[in-house]
VOKOL-437900 format. One record per residue: residue number from 1; residue in three letters; x, y, z of N, C-alpha, C in turn. Coordinates in pm, whole numbers. Atoms other than C-alpha are relative to their C-alpha. Layout:
VOKOL-437900
NUM|ala|X|Y|Z|X|Y|Z|X|Y|Z
...
END
This chain:
VOKOL-437900
1|met|83|-116|0|2|0|2|76|123|-7
2|thr|-67|-129|9|125|348|-91|-45|92|94
3|his|63|-101|-100|94|603|192|-9|131|-59
4|thr|36|-126|53|-79|914|90|-64|93|107
5|ala|54|-87|-111|-179|1049|431|81|130|2
6|ala|-59|-136|-5|-109|1420|491|6|46|140
7|val|-24|-56|-146|20|1608|791|-16|160|-31
8|lys|17|-145|20|-88|1974|820|109|70|94
9|met|-108|-59|-75|229|2163|913|-33|150|50
10|asp|52|-119|-48|60|2504|954|-125|41|-64
11|ser|142|-34|46|-249|2701|835|-1|-8|-153
12|thr|0|-10|144|-137|2694|472|66|-121|-69
13|arg|-82|105|60|89|2387|419|-28|-144|49
14|phe|23|150|-40|28|2014|409|123|-74|-61
15|val|-91|86|43|298|1745|374|-49|-138|-15
16|ser|46|140|26|224|1403|222|116|-70|-72
17|val|-102|90|57|423|1110|90|-74|-79|-114
18|ser|66|80|117|355|952|-258|105|-92|-63
19|lys|-84|91|66|492|671|-451|109|-75|91
20|arg|-85|65|-99|644|495|-140|-87|-112|60
21|ile|65|112|-53|528|147|-56|80|-57|117
22|ala|-78|23|-118|644|113|298|31|-150|33
23|gln|-27|145|-24|599|-267|331|107|-49|-98
24|gln|-113|52|86|856|-304|48|126|76|19
25|thr|-122|-88|-1|1096|-10|51|50|16|153
26|ala|-52|-31|-137|1106|44|430|65|-131|60
27|val|-54|139|-45|1173|-335|495|149|-3|-45
28|val|-141|2|60|1471|-321|262|93|97|59
29|arg|-85|-109|-45|1605|5|376|30|-16|151
30|cys|-23|42|-138|1574|-118|735|118|-92|10
31|ala|-114|108|10|1797|-412|655|123|77|-32
32|gly|-117|-73|51|2039|-173|479|65|90|114
33|tyr|-47|-83|-96|2071|73|761|55|-75|134
34|gly|-50|74|-109|2105|-194|1028|132|-66|-35
35|thr|-113|48|41|2379|-348|830|117|99|8
36|leu|-111|-105|-6|2580|-27|785|36|35|150
37|ser|-33|-31|-143|2538|38|1164|95|-106|49
38|glu|-77|118|-63|2695|-300|1236|144|24|-61
39|leu|-137|-4|64|2984|-227|987|86|106|81
40|val|-81|-111|-80|3097|84|1191|-18|-5|149
41|cys|5|6|-138|3024|-34|1537|142|-48|49
42|ser|-132|36|-46|3337|-97|1749|22|-145|21
43|pro|-27|148|-17|3487|-444|1718|45|-34|129
44|his|-46|35|-143|3618|-409|2066|-116|-27|88
45|asp|126|16|-80|3252|-400|2197|-69|-140|-37
46|leu|60|127|49|3129|-687|1980|58|-41|-143
47|asp|-51|29|120|3230|-881|1690|-102|-6|-112
48|pro|114|-4|92|3013|-777|1392|2|-110|-106
49|arg|-10|109|103|3138|-1053|1167|-103|-114|9
50|glu|97|117|-7|2913|-1313|1323|-136|23|-49
51|ser|129|-35|46|2594|-1136|1267|-9|33|-147
52|leu|-2|-33|136|2690|-1007|926|16|-134|-87
53|ser|-8|136|72|2788|-1368|822|-139|-66|-7
54|lys|133|72|0|2445|-1494|916|-98|67|-97
55|lys|88|-72|96|2279|-1228|701|45|-40|-143
56|ile|-41|43|135|2493|-1321|405|-35|-146|-33
57|gln|27|137|17|2435|-1704|455|-152|-14|-11
58|gly|145|7|16|2063|-1633|492|-56|75|-119
59|asp|37|-80|110|2058|-1420|179|-108|104|33
60|lys|80|-115|-41|1892|-1141|373|42|140|-55
61|ile|-43|-122|50|2115|-865|239|-17|14|-151
62|glu|22|-16|149|1975|-793|-105|-53|132|-34
63|ile|49|-128|29|1917|-435|-91|33|55|-132
64|gly|-44|-40|134|2105|-373|-413|-94|-38|-102
65|lys|96|36|97|1830|-541|-597|-110|90|-3
66|thr|106|-94|-12|1593|-280|-475|35|145|-35
67|phe|-59|-135|12|1806|28|-461|148|-18|-53
68|asp|-143|12|65|2110|50|-707|102|70|69
69|tyr|-106|-62|-78|2287|282|-479|67|-88|116
70|ala|-65|103|-99|2362|-32|-255|46|-117|-60
71|asn|-44|130|80|2482|-263|-527|136|-52|46
72|asp|-135|27|-42|2824|-272|-366|0|-71|139
73|leu|8|43|-142|2707|-380|-23|32|-156|14
74|asp|-27|140|-7|2700|-758|-78|146|-42|-7
75|ser|-145|38|21|3060|-779|-206|88|46|113
76|leu|-82|-56|-119|3194|-554|76|-23|-78|120
77|leu|31|82|-122|3014|-763|343|79|-135|-3
78|arg|-62|127|20|3167|-1085|205|163|20|31
79|glu|-134|-32|-21|3512|-923|221|21|39|156
80|phe|-3|-43|-143|3448|-770|575|7|-121|86
81|val|28|121|-107|3343|-1102|748|119|-81|-10
82|glu|-105|89|5|3660|-1274|629|133|64|62
83|leu|-114|-67|-59|3897|-1022|787|24|-49|144
84|asp|-44|40|-129|4086|-1119|1105|-55|107|104
85|leu|54|-102|-94|3922|-961|1416|102|91|55
86|asp|-109|-83|-44|4250|-829|1545|43|108|-97
87|lys|-34|-102|111|4312|-651|1215|-113|105|3
88|leu|117|-96|-8|3962|-493|1237|16|86|129
89|lys|-24|-76|-116|4037|-384|1595|107|100|-13
90|tyr|-112|-87|14|4367|-236|1498|-44|118|-86
91|glu|34|-99|90|4232|-51|1199|-104|94|55
92|tyr|92|-84|-61|3933|79|1397|48|88|98
93|ser|-61|-82|-100|4128|200|1684|86|103|-57
94|ser|-90|-100|46|4394|374|1487|-73|98|-78
95|leu|69|-114|68|4141|572|1284|-100|71|97
96|phe|109|-62|-66|3853|629|1527|14|18|153
97|glu|-4|3|-145|3972|594|1886|133|61|60
98|val|-129|-41|-56|4345|672|1955|59|119|-72
99|gly|-74|-115|53|4565|979|1906|33|89|115
100|ser|-45|-103|-113|4762|1231|2114|-89|112|15
101|asp|97|-117|-10|4506|1497|2024|-137|-35|-34
102|gly|129|55|31|4210|1276|1988|16|-93|-114
103|pro|-8|95|111|4122|1022|1718|26|77|-123
104|pro|-30|-67|126|4250|1104|1370|-135|33|-80
105|cys|140|-6|80|3894|1051|1227|-112|-26|100
106|pro|104|27|-100|3635|1100|1500|-129|-57|-62
107|ile|111|60|47|3341|880|1443|-123|30|66
108|arg|116|-52|-77|3122|1071|1671|-30|138|-57
109|glu|27|-111|65|2940|1365|1514|45|127|70
110|asp|-34|-120|-82|2995|1611|1802|153|35|-22
111|leu|-146|-30|11|3374|1556|1773|46|51|-145
112|gln|-37|-30|139|3389|1545|1390|-23|148|-57
113|thr|37|-137|44|3209|1876|1362|54|100|77
114|gly|-60|-106|-82|3413|2064|1613|-86|36|116
115|gln|99|-21|-117|3142|2020|1890|-87|114|-34
116|arg|117|-102|39|2872|2228|1713|-94|10|108
117|ala|101|-12|-103|2641|2367|1965|-131|-63|-28
118|gly|135|54|13|2333|2170|2022|-4|-136|-65
119|thr|-8|119|66|2437|1855|1834|-53|-116|78
120|arg|33|117|-79|2400|1605|2108|-144|23|57
121|glu|127|-34|-39|2100|1775|2242|-118|-21|-103
122|asp|95|25|96|1917|1753|1919|-24|-143|-35
123|leu|17|137|22|1991|1392|1870|-78|-71|108
124|val|74|60|-109|1860|1312|2215|-145|30|-9
125|arg|151|-33|21|1534|1504|2139|-60|-96|-109
126|phe|54|93|93|1495|1286|1834|-22|-129|71
127|tyr|11|141|-57|1556|965|2033|-116|-7|96
128|asn|103|5|-93|1334|1060|2312|-141|4|-63
129|phe|126|-27|66|1050|1187|2091|-59|-140|-60
130|phe|52|113|78|1030|844|1905|23|-121|95
131|asn|-8|111|-105|1098|643|2225|112|-99|-37
132|tyr|-104|89|31|1425|499|2095|108|8|114
133|lys|-74|14|-115|1624|374|2387|141|-50|-26
134|leu|-150|43|11|1998|349|2396|35|-100|121
135|glu|-47|84|-107|2151|61|2586|109|82|81
136|asp|-76|-66|-91|2348|163|2896|141|31|-64
137|glu|-144|-10|44|2692|98|2743|11|106|-127
138|phe|-6|-99|111|2607|327|2435|-61|138|39
139|ala|61|-135|-30|2425|606|2612|88|113|12
140|trp|-89|-110|-23|2733|802|2665|39|62|-144
141|ala|-43|-49|143|2778|839|2269|-127|4|-92
142|pro|114|-2|91|2439|925|2116|29|44|-140
143|asp|-34|-51|137|2630|1090|1823|99|-96|-71
144|his|-92|94|67|2831|778|1738|-69|-35|-132
145|leu|52|31|124|2779|702|1361|-87|-135|-4
146|ser|73|121|-2|2669|352|1442|-131|12|58
147|val|134|-17|-68|2398|474|1675|-92|78|-90
148|glu|76|-76|103|2275|728|1417|-60|-86|-97
149|leu|48|85|102|2247|464|1163|-96|-106|51
150|glu|95|98|-56|2078|219|1395|-140|72|27
151|phe|126|-80|-18|1830|504|1476|-92|2|-145
152|met|58|6|141|1752|521|1090|-73|-136|-19
153|his|47|153|6|1709|125|1108|-134|-1|77
154|phe|108|-2|-94|1467|185|1388|-127|75|-61
155|leu|100|-82|59|1263|458|1203|-65|-81|-119
156|cys|47|84|107|1246|231|892|-93|-114|41
157|tyr|83|100|-46|1118|-48|1092|-137|35|49
158|arg|133|-49|-48|845|155|1260|-77|48|-115
159|glu|80|-44|123|749|292|908|-70|-122|-57
160|ala|48|122|65|695|-62|786|-103|-66|97
161|ser|78|76|-105|523|-200|1106|-111|80|55
162|asp|105|-89|-57|303|97|1213|-58|83|-109
163|glu|65|-62|118|88|175|911|-82|132|32
164|lys|81|-116|-36|-131|431|1090|85|112|23
165|asn|-85|-116|-23|161|647|1192|128|6|-96
166|ala|-119|12|99|397|568|885|42|128|-32
167|leu|-47|-124|53|402|923|778|86|67|92
168|ser|-78|-70|-101|549|1051|1098|140|-58|1
169|tyr|-127|59|14|834|802|1074|63|24|-134
170|gln|-53|-36|126|886|886|709|67|138|-9
171|leu|-41|-130|4|909|1253|763|114|16|100
172|ala|-102|-6|-93|1147|1188|1067|128|-41|-60
173|gln|-119|45|69|1385|993|848|63|120|-81
174|val|-60|-106|91|1431|1282|602|58|107|79
175|asp|-38|-124|-87|1451|1544|879|133|-37|58
176|phe|-106|41|-73|1703|1334|1070|134|-9|-87
177|thr|-106|11|98|1914|1258|758|48|138|-25
178|ala|-40|-137|34|1920|1635|666|75|69|111
179|arg|-52|-71|-115|2000|1763|1012|125|-70|58
180|his|-114|68|-53|2271|1503|1086|77|-71|-102
181|leu|-83|99|71|2391|1226|866|67|57|-122
182|val|-64|-48|117|2441|1402|535|77|120|24
183|arg|-72|-112|-22|2587|1694|703|142|-22|52
184|trp|-133|33|-60|2881|1528|881|81|-126|-54
185|val|-63|120|38|2947|1190|729|94|28|-128
186|pro|-89|-24|110|3103|1333|397|147|47|55
187|glu|-122|-47|-53|3372|1506|612|88|-120|63
188|leu|-71|113|-67|3443|1185|810|55|-95|-109
189|thr|-40|82|113|3464|983|484|130|48|-64
190|ser|-120|-67|64|3722|1239|345|124|-27|88
191|asn|-117|9|-88|3936|1224|658|48|-148|5
192|val|-43|129|0|3928|844|651|79|-33|-132
193|ala|-71|21|122|4038|840|288|144|63|0
194|asn|-123|-60|-2|4315|1077|358|102|-65|98
195|thr|-77|49|-94|4433|909|668|46|-144|-15
196|ser|-24|145|23|4416|537|575|-66|-53|-127
197|pro|82|36|127|4319|493|212|-1|-162|-26
198|asp|12|144|20|4402|114|231|-74|-73|102
199|ser|75|60|-112|4192|43|532|-142|-45|-60
200|ile|135|43|30|3858|-155|493|-100|109|32
201|tyr|97|-93|-36|3699|130|667|-7|112|-92
202|his|12|-107|105|3788|362|379|-112|-44|-88
203|arg|96|55|96|3568|145|158|-137|0|70
204|val|132|4|-76|3301|106|431|-54|149|7
205|met|54|-142|-2|3269|484|467|-38|52|-129
206|gly|43|-38|144|3266|540|92|-135|-52|-28
207|leu|127|61|25|2984|308|65|-121|71|89
208|ile|101|-64|-84|2789|469|360|-25|137|-51
209|glu|33|-137|56|2831|812|218|-81|-6|-124
210|lys|81|25|123|2708|701|-117|-143|-38|36
211|phe|140|42|-30|2408|522|36|-82|110|67
212|leu|67|-103|-66|2319|820|259|-44|109|-91
213|ala|21|-101|94|2338|1078|-18|-119|-45|-101
214|ala|96|50|97|2129|853|-265|-130|-20|70
215|asp|128|33|-69|1882|749|-1|-70|132|43
216|tyr|45|-134|-36|1831|1106|109|-82|65|-127
217|ala|56|-45|119|1757|1206|-243|-128|-79|-39
218|trp|130|91|31|1506|912|-284|-108|41|101
219|gln|95|-32|-99|1339|997|42|-70|143|-39
220|ser|47|-138|27|1313|1370|-53|-94|-12|-120
221|gly|85|17|116|1156|1271|-389|-136|-53|26
222|thr|123|68|-31|872|1095|-224|-88|107|91
223|ile|62|-88|-82|775|1392|-9|-60|116|-75
224|ile|71|-119|79|511|1656|-144|-44|86|111
225|thr|52|-112|-77|461|1991|26|-100|87|-79
226|glu|103|-81|68|136|2171|-86|-27|124|78
227|asp|36|-126|-52|75|2526|-29|-146|31|-32
228|thr|135|-13|38|-294|2547|3|-46|131|-24
229|ala|39|-140|15|-318|2914|36|15|44|-150
230|ala|-33|-32|135|-147|2956|-298|-97|-60|-98
231|glu|96|75|87|-387|2694|-459|-139|70|9
232|ala|135|-66|-16|-695|2875|-314|14|143|-75
233|gly|-12|-138|65|-564|3215|-446|-3|-12|-157
234|ser|-9|21|152|-515|3069|-810|-140|-40|-43
235|asp|143|40|34|-890|2953|-809|-92|120|3
236|glu|95|-113|-11|-1022|3302|-745|-6|74|-141
END
């Protein structure tokens, strides 16, 4: 079913979503965002290879068949899960965690953007509004890239499973992407490319940036804003 419900933003504007079949696109995008989140979680906290291997073996990661901007994901996953865990830990730490003046490539938005005022507060407001709960061990870093991608996974899941309120989750996705992910991930990707071009995380970040930009464009293309005042005036 294509969602066509509208939300009244103010006295003259309505926002609706068209040509978006949540039960199809949201399910696939949910899997995509969840997978990207696992790729950039710290291998010191958990070994992402086990979960990703199960997805490959179960043929659950086929987002490229629906969205061509993710057509490199399957091959990257297969390479990623074959890497030695100690190598992943070393590359992750050397890029995202250690350094005399902080990590060379901060994987947390607040640090990557020079601690822009209100970043963490805005993220927490998003999480609280949609009742997205961070586990205790991750609550200290609501701005970690893995957490932000997992939040998008959560919003896509809710879009697919809560048809009555799907529009709210759809609008939240595009708003969150615009306010956060597409604003800072390109800078992180560039830093990783300059710091360690041979690292697997260079390829991971390149794919994530490509995915985010294309998915944001796709989301934006499904959202329609109608100026009812202008329409009423044209009928006079």
